[in-house]
N, C-alpha and C positions, 0 to 999 in steps of 0.2 A: 880080356876081352872090354871089360866095363870101363877101362880106363881109357880104350880107343873111341869109345861112345862120346860124342860131344851134345850136351844139351842147350839148344839155342831158340832162338824168335823163330817163328814160321817165316817164309818167304813164299811170294807168289809160285817161284820156281819148284815148290814142294808140293804145289796143289795135288796133282795125279799121284804122287807118293801119299799124301794122307789121307784123301781119297780110298786108295789102296787098303791102308792101315785099318781105316774105320770099317770098309766094308767086308775085311776080312776077320778082323779081331770081334766087331759087333755087327754080324751079320742080320740078326734079326732086330734092329732099330725101326722103331715106330716109322711111319712116314714122314711126319713132322722132324725126325730127327735123321734124314738121309744126308748124307756128307756134303755135297753141293750146296745145296742152300743154307746148311748149318754153317760152313766156312763162310759163305758170303755174310751172313747175317753178324755173325761173331766180328768178322773184321769190319762192319759198318759199326759197330760200337767201340771197340777197342782191340787193342793188338795182343791180347794174352792167348795166345797161341803158340803152342811150343812144339818141338821136333828132338826126338833122338836121332843124331845124324852119325852113322858108323860108315866112315870114308866115303860120303857124298850119299849114302843110301838111306832113305828114310825109314827106320825100324820101329818107332815108336812116337806117340804123341799124346798131348791133353791140352784141355783148355781151363781157364781158370777166369774168375768172374768177381769183380768188385761193385759193389753198389753204394759203398760211403757207409755202410752200416755192418756187412758181411760179406764174407769171401763164399766162393763156390767153387768147387772143383768138378770137371765133366769131361767125360769121354777119355779117361785113361786108358790106354789102348797099345800094346806091343806085340809086334807080329809073332806067332807062336814058335819060330824056330830061335827066338832072341829073349824069350821068357825064361825068368829063374836066374838073372844075370845081374840082378839090381838096377834094371835100367828104368823100369815103372817107377821104383825108389827114387831114382834121381829125376825123373819127370816131376815126380810131387813136390820132391824138396824143393827144387827148382821154383815150380809155381808158386810155393808157400813163401820161400823168399823175396818173389817178387810182389805176392799179397802185401807180406808184411812191410815192405818198402813203401809201398802206397798208403800205408797208415791201418791198413786191416788187422783187426784184433782176432777174429775168429773165423774160423772157415768151416762149413758144412759139406757135405756130399750126399748123394743116394746111392743106395745098391739096392738091386731088386732082392725083395725077400725071397730066402733059400738059398741065396749065392754066398754059401758060406766059404768058399775059396777066398772070393774077394775081400768078405767082411774080414776074414783073418789077416788079408794082407795089409788091410787098410789100420786094423788092429796093431800091427807090428810096426806101424808108422806112428801111433800115438792116438789116433782117432778112438772115441769111443762112442757106443750106440746110446743114443739120447733119449728118453720118453717124451717121442712128439709123434704125431699122426702127420703123414706126408698127405697133402691133398692138391689139386691141381685142377684147373678148367682150360678146355679148348678153347679158343677165340676163333 
């Protein structure tokens, strides 16, 4: 199954499917993280939005960003029916390769506290918890 999945750049024809993945896998997203405006805002900045394509069906997605100093991973999501098949790992590796190709030397991500399964997933890919406090402000 894993070999049949192709990781590729997002295409506008993927919009409805990516929205579906976000809404299905990340249903408790905050209002500022709703899929439609997030996709629009992402594409206005860069093209680092990727999909996992299985025979023309989008089964997963992830976003990455690079500000010239540090890279970020966002919204890695795979439909439940396709989880635990290495698809999320391939999405992350694809994003990391693209970040590295752009000159990125370090990548960060955030996981909600208490989400041990996702923390374990990222640890299996070599990420480590760092002694940091994540702070934010809504504008």
